[in-house]
N, C-alpha and C positions, 0 to 999 in steps of 0.2 A: 450242522454246517455253519461255518463262520460267516460273518458279514463281509469279510474280505474274500474276494474270489480271484482265483487264477485259473486260467484255462491251459491245459497241457494235453496235447493229443499225440499219442505215440503211434507212429505209422510203422508198426512192426508185426501182424499175423495173417495170412491170406488164405485163399481158397484154392483148392486143387480139383480138377476134374478127373474122374476115373471111369473107365469103361471096362467092359468084360474081356477085351483082348489083352494080350501081353503088352507091357509098357513100351517095349522097343518097337512095337507095331503102330503106336499112336504118337501123335505129336500135336500140340496146340499151344497157342499163346493167348494171353488176355490182352485184347486190343484196347479195352477201355474199362475202367472201373470208377464209378461215381458213387460216393458215399455221403449221405446227408444224415447228420445226427441232431435230433431235436432234444435238447436237454430239458427235462421237465422240472418244475419247481420242487417236486418231491425227490429229485435226485436220480430218477430213472431216465432212460434214453428210449426214444422212438427212432428206430433206424430204418432207412430206406437205402438199398444198394442196387445199383444197376450194373451188371457185369456182362461184358461182351466177350464171348469166347470165339476165337478163330480156330476151329478144328481144321488142322492142316493135313493130317495123315491118320487114316483109320476112322472107324465109326465109334461114336461115344453114346452112352445111354444113361450115365449117372454123373453127378457132380456133388461136391460137398463144400461147405464153407465153415472154416474154423472161426467161431464167432467171438468168444470172450475169455477174459481172465477167469480163473477158477474162483476168485474171491468175490465176484459180483453176485447180485441177487438172481432171481428167477429169470429164465428165458421163456417168453410166452408170446402168444399172438403171432406165431410164425406163419408166413405165407410165401410161396414161390410161384411166380407166373412167368410167362414168356410170350412176346408178340409173334415169335416165329414157330413155336412148337407147343404141343400140349405138355403139361407136367403131370405125370402119372401118379406119383406119390411123393410125400414130403414127410420126413421124420427127424426128430432131434435125439441127441444122446451125447455121451462123453467118450472120448478116446484119450487115454493117458491124462485125465484130469482137465482136458480142454473140451468145452461144449461145442458141438457141431450141429449143422443142419445138412441133411442129405436129401437129394431129390433125384428122381428118375424121369426119363423122357424116352420117346421112341428113338431107335438108333438114328444117329445124325452124323453127317460128315461136313455139312455146310455150317457156316457161322451161325451163332445164336446168342441172343441177349436174354439174360435171366434177371428178373427183378425179385430181390429178396427183402422181405420186411419182417421186423420183429421188434418186440419190446424187451428191454433189459432193465429189470428193477434193481434198485440200490447200486447203481453204477458209479455215481458221483461219490467221492469220498474226501475226507478231510485229512490233511497232512500239514503239520507245522502251522496251524491256524489259517490254512488256505484250502479252498475247495479245489479238487483236482478232477477234471473230466478226462477220462482215458478210455479209448477203444482201440484195441489192436486191429489194424487193418491188413498188415502184411506179416506173414509168419517168419520167425527167425529162421534163417537158412532156406527160405523159399527159393525154389529153382525154376519156377514157371516164368518165362519171359513175359514181362508186363510193360506195355507201351505207355499208358497214361493212367495215373491215379489222381482223382480229384476228391478231396475231403472237405466238407463244409459242416461246421458246427454252429448250431443256432441256439443261443442262450435265451432263457425266458426273460421277459421284461423285468421280472421281480429281482433279478440279479443286479446288485449295485456295483457296476464296474467303474 
């Protein structure tokens, strides 16, 4: 990574909730999404996301989060919790080259907040002699109504800005 640093955050990959019933019977919005990215000196990210789902119609029991670009390093140390409900299972995988985190919870029609944490290795990359920090937060073509998105990127003190 070069000594000259530039920070660029692309707010472009999101999460979508999915439940067992047909899509036309379910409706939800994301009332709030807070993302904090701690850029590590080694170029990895420690990410904390707090996502508030407002389940408006139907019962939901699953959600997923499209996490990262395919060219980043390993996705690890994944955890999903909620102050409003239990999280029954968490798994990671890929769909069409996009890494995702899926989780399940007991059927729910009331709003719920989910806290998603993960580490993404080798996320910072160099382009044109500059370091580029990029994390896709909202998916291209995402159709889920989202009221508030707040993204905070915290750079290590070692970065000479």
